[in-house]
GULUM-738195 format. One record per atom (N, C-alpha, C): chain; atom name; z, x, y; residue in one letter. Coordinates in Angstrom, 1 decimal, padded with zeros to 4 digits. Last residue first. Layout:
> ch | at | zz | xx | yy | aa
> A | CA | Z | X | Y | a
...
END
This chain:
> ch | at | zz | xx | yy | aa
> A | N | -081.9 | 031.7 | -039.4 | x
> A | CA | -082.4 | 030.8 | -038.5 | x
> A | C | -083.4 | 029.8 | -039.6 | x
> A | N | -080.1 | 032.6 | -041.6 | x
> A | CA | -080.7 | 033.2 | -040.6 | x
> A | C | -081.9 | 032.2 | -041.0 | x
> A | N | -076.8 | 034.5 | -041.1 | x
> A | CA | -077.5 | 033.1 | -041.6 | x
> A | C | -078.4 | 033.3 | -040.8 | x
> A | N | -074.6 | 036.7 | -041.6 | x
> A | CA | -076.1 | 036.9 | -042.3 | x
> A | C | -076.8 | 035.4 | -042.0 | x
> A | N | -072.8 | 036.6 | -039.5 | x
> A | CA | -073.9 | 036.9 | -039.3 | x
> A | C | -075.2 | 036.8 | -039.6 | x
> A | N | -071.1 | 033.6 | -042.0 | x
> A | CA | -071.9 | 033.9 | -040.5 | x
> A | C | -072.8 | 034.9 | -040.3 | x
> A | N | -070.7 | 035.4 | -043.4 | x
> A | CA | -071.2 | 034.6 | -043.9 | x
> A | C | -072.6 | 034.0 | -041.9 | x
> A | N | -068.6 | 036.7 | -042.0 | x
> A | CA | -070.4 | 037.3 | -042.9 | x
> A | C | -071.7 | 036.6 | -042.8 | x
> A | N | -067.3 | 035.0 | -041.2 | x
> A | CA | -068.0 | 035.6 | -040.4 | x
> A | C | -068.7 | 036.5 | -041.3 | x
> A | N | -066.4 | 035.0 | -044.3 | x
> A | CA | -066.9 | 033.7 | -043.5 | x
> A | C | -068.3 | 034.6 | -042.4 | x
> A | N | -065.3 | 037.7 | -045.3 | x
> A | CA | -066.1 | 036.9 | -045.9 | x
> A | C | -067.0 | 036.0 | -044.7 | x
> A | N | -063.1 | 037.6 | -043.4 | x
> A | CA | -063.6 | 038.2 | -043.0 | x
> A | C | -065.5 | 037.5 | -044.1 | x
> A | N | -061.2 | 035.9 | -044.8 | x
> A | CA | -062.3 | 035.0 | -042.9 | x
> A | C | -063.0 | 036.0 | -042.3 | x
> A | N | -060.8 | 036.8 | -046.9 | x
> A | CA | -061.3 | 035.9 | -046.4 | x
> A | C | -061.8 | 035.0 | -045.3 | x
> A | N | -059.5 | 039.1 | -045.5 | x
> A | CA | -061.1 | 039.3 | -046.2 | x
> A | C | -061.6 | 038.0 | -046.0 | x
> A | N | -057.5 | 039.8 | -042.4 | x
> A | CA | -057.3 | 038.3 | -043.4 | x
> A | C | -059.3 | 038.9 | -044.8 | x
> A | N | -058.2 | 043.3 | -041.9 | x
> A | CA | -057.5 | 042.2 | -041.6 | x
> A | C | -058.0 | 040.8 | -042.9 | x
> A | N | -060.4 | 045.7 | -042.0 | x
> A | CA | -059.2 | 045.2 | -041.6 | x
> A | C | -058.2 | 043.6 | -040.6 | x
> A | N | -063.0 | 046.2 | -044.0 | x
> A | CA | -061.8 | 045.3 | -043.2 | x
> A | C | -061.0 | 045.3 | -043.4 | x
> A | N | -065.8 | 047.7 | -044.8 | x
> A | CA | -064.7 | 047.7 | -044.1 | x
> A | C | -063.9 | 047.1 | -043.9 | x
> A | N | -068.9 | 048.5 | -046.4 | x
> A | CA | -068.2 | 047.3 | -045.8 | x
> A | C | -066.7 | 047.6 | -046.3 | x
> A | N | -069.4 | 050.0 | -048.6 | x
> A | CA | -070.0 | 050.8 | -047.6 | x
> A | C | -069.6 | 049.4 | -046.2 | x
> A | N | -068.2 | 049.4 | -051.8 | x
> A | CA | -067.4 | 050.3 | -049.6 | x
> A | C | -068.4 | 050.2 | -048.7 | x
> A | N | -068.7 | 047.5 | -052.8 | x
> A | CA | -069.9 | 049.2 | -052.9 | x
> A | C | -069.1 | 050.1 | -051.3 | x
> A | N | -067.3 | 045.3 | -051.7 | x
> A | CA | -067.3 | 045.9 | -052.6 | x
> A | C | -067.8 | 046.7 | -053.2 | x
> A | N | -068.9 | 044.6 | -049.5 | x
> A | CA | -067.7 | 044.8 | -049.4 | x
> A | C | -067.2 | 045.8 | -051.0 | x
> A | N | -071.7 | 043.8 | -049.8 | x
> A | CA | -071.3 | 046.0 | -049.4 | x
> A | C | -069.6 | 045.9 | -048.7 | x
> A | N | -071.2 | 042.0 | -051.2 | x
> A | CA | -071.7 | 042.7 | -051.9 | x
> A | C | -071.9 | 044.4 | -051.0 | x
> A | N | -070.3 | 040.4 | -049.0 | x
> A | CA | -069.0 | 041.0 | -050.1 | x
> A | C | -070.2 | 041.9 | -050.1 | x
> A | N | -073.0 | 040.2 | -047.6 | x
> A | CA | -072.0 | 040.9 | -047.1 | x
> A | C | -070.2 | 041.5 | -048.5 | x
> A | N | -075.8 | 041.3 | -048.9 | x
> A | CA | -075.3 | 040.9 | -049.6 | x
> A | C | -073.6 | 040.8 | -048.6 | x
> A | N | -079.2 | 042.6 | -047.1 | x
> A | CA | -077.2 | 042.9 | -047.6 | x
> A | C | -076.1 | 042.0 | -047.6 | x
> A | N | -081.1 | 041.1 | -046.3 | x
> A | CA | -081.6 | 042.1 | -047.3 | x
> A | C | -080.5 | 042.6 | -048.2 | x
> A | N | -080.2 | 039.5 | -043.8 | x
> A | CA | -080.7 | 038.9 | -044.8 | x
> A | C | -080.9 | 040.0 | -046.0 | x
> A | N | -080.2 | 040.6 | -041.3 | x
> A | CA | -081.0 | 040.6 | -041.9 | x
> A | C | -081.0 | 040.1 | -043.5 | x
> A | N | -077.1 | 041.2 | -041.8 | x
> A | CA | -078.3 | 039.7 | -040.6 | x
> A | C | -079.0 | 039.8 | -040.6 | x
> A | N | -077.2 | 043.1 | -043.2 | x
> A | CA | -076.3 | 042.4 | -043.4 | x
> A | C | -076.6 | 041.1 | -042.5 | x
> A | N | -079.0 | 045.0 | -042.3 | x
> A | CA | -079.0 | 044.7 | -043.5 | x
> A | C | -078.4 | 043.6 | -043.4 | x
> A | N | -077.1 | 045.6 | -039.6 | x
> A | CA | -078.5 | 045.0 | -039.2 | x
> A | C | -079.1 | 044.9 | -040.9 | x
> A | N | -074.5 | 046.9 | -041.4 | x
> A | CA | -074.4 | 045.2 | -040.5 | x
> A | C | -076.2 | 045.0 | -040.1 | x
> A | N | -075.9 | 049.4 | -042.5 | x
> A | CA | -075.5 | 048.2 | -043.5 | x
> A | C | -075.0 | 046.9 | -042.2 | x
> A | N | -076.8 | 050.4 | -040.1 | x
> A | CA | -077.5 | 050.1 | -040.7 | x
> A | C | -077.2 | 049.0 | -041.7 | x
> A | N | -074.4 | 051.4 | -038.7 | x
> A | CA | -074.5 | 050.7 | -037.7 | x
> A | C | -076.1 | 049.6 | -039.6 | x
> A | N | -071.2 | 051.8 | -041.2 | x
> A | CA | -072.9 | 052.1 | -040.0 | x
> A | C | -073.6 | 051.3 | -039.8 | x
> A | N | -068.5 | 049.8 | -040.7 | x
> A | CA | -070.0 | 049.9 | -041.1 | x
> A | C | -070.6 | 051.1 | -041.1 | x
> A | N | -065.8 | 047.4 | -040.5 | x
> A | CA | -066.7 | 048.2 | -040.2 | x
> A | C | -067.7 | 048.8 | -041.2 | x
> A | N | -064.2 | 045.5 | -038.7 | x
> A | CA | -065.5 | 045.1 | -039.9 | x
> A | C | -066.2 | 046.6 | -039.3 | x
> A | N | -061.0 | 043.5 | -037.9 | x
> A | CA | -062.3 | 044.2 | -037.7 | x
> A | C | -063.1 | 045.0 | -039.3 | x
> A | N | -060.2 | 040.9 | -036.3 | x
> A | CA | -060.5 | 041.1 | -037.7 | x
> A | C | -061.1 | 041.8 | -037.5 | x
> A | N | -059.0 | 039.7 | -034.1 | x
> A | CA | -057.8 | 039.5 | -035.3 | x
> A | C | -058.2 | 040.1 | -036.7 | x
> A | N | -059.4 | 043.1 | -031.6 | x
> A | CA | -060.2 | 041.3 | -032.3 | x
> A | C | -058.2 | 041.5 | -033.5 | x
> A | N | -059.2 | 044.9 | -029.3 | x
> A | CA | -058.7 | 044.8 | -030.4 | x
> A | C | -058.8 | 043.4 | -030.8 | x
> A | N | -062.2 | 046.2 | -027.5 | x
> A | CA | -061.2 | 045.7 | -027.8 | x
> A | C | -060.5 | 045.8 | -029.4 | x
> A | N | -064.8 | 048.2 | -027.8 | x
> A | CA | -063.5 | 047.9 | -028.6 | x
> A | C | -062.3 | 047.5 | -028.0 | x
> A | N | -067.6 | 046.2 | -026.7 | x
> A | CA | -066.8 | 046.3 | -025.9 | x
> A | C | -065.4 | 046.6 | -027.3 | x
> A | N | -070.0 | 044.6 | -025.7 | x
> A | CA | -069.4 | 045.5 | -026.8 | x
> A | C | -068.6 | 046.2 | -026.0 | x
> A | N | -069.6 | 040.8 | -026.8 | x
> A | CA | -069.6 | 042.4 | -025.5 | x
> A | C | -070.2 | 043.6 | -026.7 | x
> A | N | -070.9 | 037.6 | -028.2 | x
> A | CA | -071.5 | 039.3 | -028.3 | x
> A | C | -070.9 | 039.7 | -027.5 | x
> A | N | -070.0 | 034.9 | -027.9 | x
> A | CA | -070.6 | 035.8 | -028.1 | x
> A | C | -070.8 | 036.5 | -028.1 | x
> A | N | -067.6 | 032.6 | -027.4 | x
> A | CA | -068.5 | 032.8 | -026.6 | x
> A | C | -070.4 | 033.7 | -027.0 | x
> A | N | -066.0 | 033.4 | -030.1 | x
> A | CA | -066.5 | 031.4 | -030.0 | x
> A | C | -067.8 | 031.7 | -028.2 | x
> A | N | -066.6 | 037.3 | -030.6 | x
> A | CA | -065.6 | 035.8 | -030.5 | x
> A | C | -066.9 | 034.5 | -030.0 | x
> A | N | -066.2 | 040.2 | -030.8 | x
> A | CA | -066.8 | 038.7 | -031.4 | x
> A | C | -066.6 | 037.9 | -030.7 | x
> A | N | -067.5 | 043.4 | -029.9 | x
> A | CA | -066.3 | 043.0 | -029.8 | x
> A | C | -067.0 | 041.5 | -030.1 | x
> A | N | -069.2 | 046.5 | -031.5 | x
> A | CA | -069.4 | 045.1 | -030.7 | x
> A | C | -067.4 | 044.3 | -030.8 | x
> A | N | -069.7 | 049.7 | -031.0 | x
> A | CA | -068.2 | 048.7 | -031.5 | x
> A | C | -068.6 | 047.5 | -030.4 | x
> A | N | -072.0 | 051.8 | -032.1 | x
> A | CA | -071.5 | 051.4 | -030.9 | x
> A | C | -070.3 | 050.3 | -031.7 | x
> A | N | -072.9 | 054.1 | -033.8 | x
> A | CA | -073.8 | 053.9 | -032.9 | x
> A | C | -072.7 | 053.1 | -031.5 | x
> A | N | -071.6 | 055.1 | -036.1 | x
> A | CA | -072.8 | 056.0 | -035.8 | x
> A | C | -073.7 | 055.4 | -034.2 | x
> A | N | -070.3 | 053.6 | -036.8 | x
> A | CA | -069.5 | 054.5 | -035.8 | x
> A | C | -070.4 | 055.3 | -035.5 | x
> A | N | -068.8 | 050.0 | -035.2 | x
> A | CA | -070.5 | 051.3 | -036.3 | x
> A | C | -069.6 | 052.6 | -035.9 | x
> A | N | -067.6 | 047.8 | -036.0 | x
> A | CA | -067.2 | 048.9 | -035.6 | x
> A | C | -068.6 | 049.7 | -036.3 | x
> A | N | -066.9 | 044.0 | -034.5 | x
> A | CA | -067.4 | 045.7 | -035.5 | x
> A | C | -067.5 | 046.7 | -035.4 | x
> A | N | -064.5 | 041.8 | -034.9 | x
> A | CA | -064.9 | 043.9 | -033.8 | x
> A | C | -065.3 | 044.2 | -035.2 | x
> A | N | -063.3 | 038.8 | -034.0 | x
> A | CA | -063.9 | 040.2 | -034.5 | x
> A | C | -064.4 | 041.2 | -034.3 | x
> A | N | -061.2 | 036.1 | -033.7 | x
> A | CA | -062.2 | 037.6 | -032.5 | x
> A | C | -062.6 | 038.5 | -033.8 | x
> A | N | -062.0 | 032.9 | -033.9 | x
> A | CA | -061.1 | 034.1 | -033.2 | x
> A | C | -061.8 | 034.6 | -032.8 | x
> A | N | -064.4 | 031.4 | -035.2 | x
> A | CA | -062.7 | 030.6 | -034.8 | x
> A | C | -062.2 | 032.2 | -034.8 | x
> A | N | -068.2 | 031.7 | -034.6 | x
> A | CA | -066.5 | 032.3 | -034.6 | x
> A | C | -065.4 | 031.4 | -034.4 | x
> A | N | -069.4 | 029.0 | -032.9 | x
> A | CA | -069.7 | 029.1 | -034.8 | x
> A | C | -068.3 | 030.3 | -034.8 | x
> A | N | -070.5 | 029.6 | -030.8 | x
> A | CA | -069.9 | 028.7 | -030.9 | x
> A | C | -069.3 | 028.0 | -032.8 | x
> A | N | -072.1 | 032.4 | -031.8 | x
> A | CA | -072.0 | 031.4 | -030.6 | x
> A | C | -071.8 | 029.8 | -031.3 | x
> A | N | -073.2 | 034.0 | -033.9 | x
> A | CA | -072.5 | 034.4 | -033.7 | x
> A | C | -071.7 | 032.5 | -032.1 | x
> A | N | -075.8 | 034.1 | -033.0 | x
> A | CA | -075.5 | 033.8 | -034.8 | x
> A | C | -073.5 | 033.3 | -034.3 | x
> A | N | -076.2 | 034.8 | -031.2 | x
> A | CA | -076.8 | 034.0 | -030.8 | x
> A | C | -076.3 | 033.6 | -032.5 | x
> A | N | -074.7 | 037.8 | -030.6 | x
> A | CA | -074.5 | 036.5 | -030.2 | x
> A | C | -075.2 | 035.2 | -030.3 | x
> A | N | -076.8 | 038.6 | -033.5 | x
> A | CA | -075.6 | 039.1 | -033.1 | x
> A | C | -074.4 | 037.4 | -032.3 | x
> A | N | -078.8 | 039.3 | -031.3 | x
> A | CA | -078.7 | 038.6 | -032.7 | x
> A | C | -077.5 | 037.9 | -032.8 | x
> A | N | -078.0 | 040.6 | -029.3 | x
> A | CA | -078.5 | 039.6 | -029.1 | x
> A | C | -077.9 | 038.7 | -030.5 | x
> A | N | -077.3 | 043.4 | -030.6 | x
> A | CA | -076.4 | 042.5 | -030.2 | x
> A | C | -076.7 | 041.1 | -029.1 | x
> A | N | -079.7 | 043.9 | -031.6 | x
> A | CA | -078.4 | 043.5 | -032.7 | x
> A | C | -077.4 | 042.9 | -032.0 | x
END
């Protein structure tokens, strides 16, 4: 998951984002990629790891996950949607 997020975010993420997965780990993502860290970021997205996995695989739409309260956003929701699009973009 860390490698996939790094591949998709490298050079595309503006600012910083924290992906909190209470059942797994916390990732810090910026334009250089993703690392396992609980550093403070501009936006924090919180969800179970399977929700992030489904978003990354294109199975789940990030906006729908947010509307269904499976994905919580702390920060600018419009920027969070853009990040969701980047993370769910298929190669």
